[in-house]
N, C-alpha and C positions, 0 to 999 in steps of 0.2 A: 185777637184785637176786638172782640165783640161782634165779628161778622158771622160767626157760627158758634153754636153751643148746644149742650144738652140741658134740658130743663130738669128740675128736681124729679119730675115724673119719668125722666129718661127719653123725652121726645127731642129729636134733633130739629133745630130751627136754624135758618140762615137768611142772610140778605139775598136779594136778587140784584145781579149786576145789570146796569144799563147797557145798551148796545155800544155806546161810546166807551164805556169802561172795558167791555170785552175786547173791542177792537184795539184799544190802547194797550191792554195787557198782552195781547197777541203780538202787536208791533214791538213792544219792549222785549219780548222773548226773542223775536227775530233779530233785533238789533244786537242783543247780547250774544246770540249764536253766530252772528257775523264776525264777532271779535274774540270769542272764547270757545273752548271745547264744551260740548254738551254737559259734561260732568260738573262744570263750574256754574251752570245755570239751574237754579232751583225754581221750578214752577209749581205753584200751589193753586188751589181753587180761586183764591181772591188776590193773588199777588205773584210777582216775579222777584226773586232775590238773588243777589250775588254776594258770596262770602269772600272776604279778603283776609281774614285771620289765618295766619300760617301759610299764605300764598307767596310765591316768588314776587320780588319787586316788579318784574315785568307785567305780571297779571294785575297787581294793584295799580300800576300806572295806567294800564288799559282801561280799568274800571273808572278811575278818577278823571282821566284826560279824554277818553273817547266815548265811553258808554254813558257816564253820568250826564254830560251836556245833552246828548241825544234823548235820554230819558226825561230830562227837564223840558225839552221841547214837546215830547209826547204828553207830559203832564200839565201843559200850559192851560188847558181848559179847566172847568170846574169839577171834574169828576175823579181825577187821579192826583196822587201826590208822591213825590220822591222823598223817601224817608231813610235817614242814616240810622243804623243801629250799631250796637257794640259788635263789631266784626264784619260789617257789610253795608249794603245798600238795598233798598226794596222799593218797588213801585206798587202802590196799593190804592184802593178807593179812598177818597177824602172823607173825613168826617167820622172815622171809626178809630177807636183806641182801646187799649186794655181797660181804661177807665169805664168805657161803655159796658164791657163785660162785667166788671165789678158792680156797676150800678144795677144791672139786671139781676145779678145774684143777690144783692142786698135787698132789693124789692121783694124777693121771695123768702128771705131769711128772717125769722123772728128776732126782734131786738133781744139782746142778752145772750144769743148763741155765740160761742167762742169762734172767732174768725182770725185767720192769719193769712196774709198775702206775702209770698216770697217771690222776689224778682232779682234779676242780675243785670238789667239793661236800662238805658234811658227811657225806653218805651214803657217801663214799669212805673215811671213817675206819675203817669196819668192815673194808674190804678191806686197808687199810694194816696194821691190827692182825693180821689173819689171815696176811698175807704174812710178818710178823715179820722174820726175818733171811734169808729165802730169796730176796730180790730187792730191787731199788731201788724205793722209794716216792717218787713224784713228785707234788707238788701243783702244779697248773697254775692260776695266779692272777695278777692284776694287782698284788695286795698281800696279804701274809699278815696277816689281821686277827683271827686266832683261833688257839688252840692246835691243833697237828696232830701226827700220828704220822709224817708224811712225812719222808724223809731230806733232801730238797731241794725248793725251790720254783723254778719257772721261769715266766717271763711270756710269755703268748701275744701275738701269734702268732710273733714272731721267735725267741725262745728255744725255743719248742715245736717249730717247724719245724727249727731247728738240731739239737735233740736227736734228733728222728725221723730226720733225714738221717744222723747219726752212728750211731744205733742200728742202722739198716738195713744199714750197711756192715759192721758187725762180726759 
């Protein structure tokens, strides 16, 4: 989501979390662990995520009815945001998106270079918007069930593998 990346020179860069963000993410993790087994709670450097895809209804209800309201309280300040994604919920720093990552990459990429961005989630729409007309925007999905800024939609795994095979040749 633009919070960390490798530059074209191979240098790792990342944002620095504020103390408020660190405390909020730690509290979100604690809240999640009070309600769910540890295996259900994904902690990352810059976020805490809960995945509901394929989970029993009991887990989905806990996430929706118990954890989400508590996470929204934690995020009430200006530093964190509760974000729904395809298959779950995440608490992360405000102001960062996949569009930010694409913007950074575009600044380093000469115009005319072939660019394609492939994504499968609503969070990828920010990247599609930032890419604008500088490259191909590809939604990877079994079915297009929502509005999208993507130029094309391809179905995994077959169409995706075919696309990658042809992209790598050119």
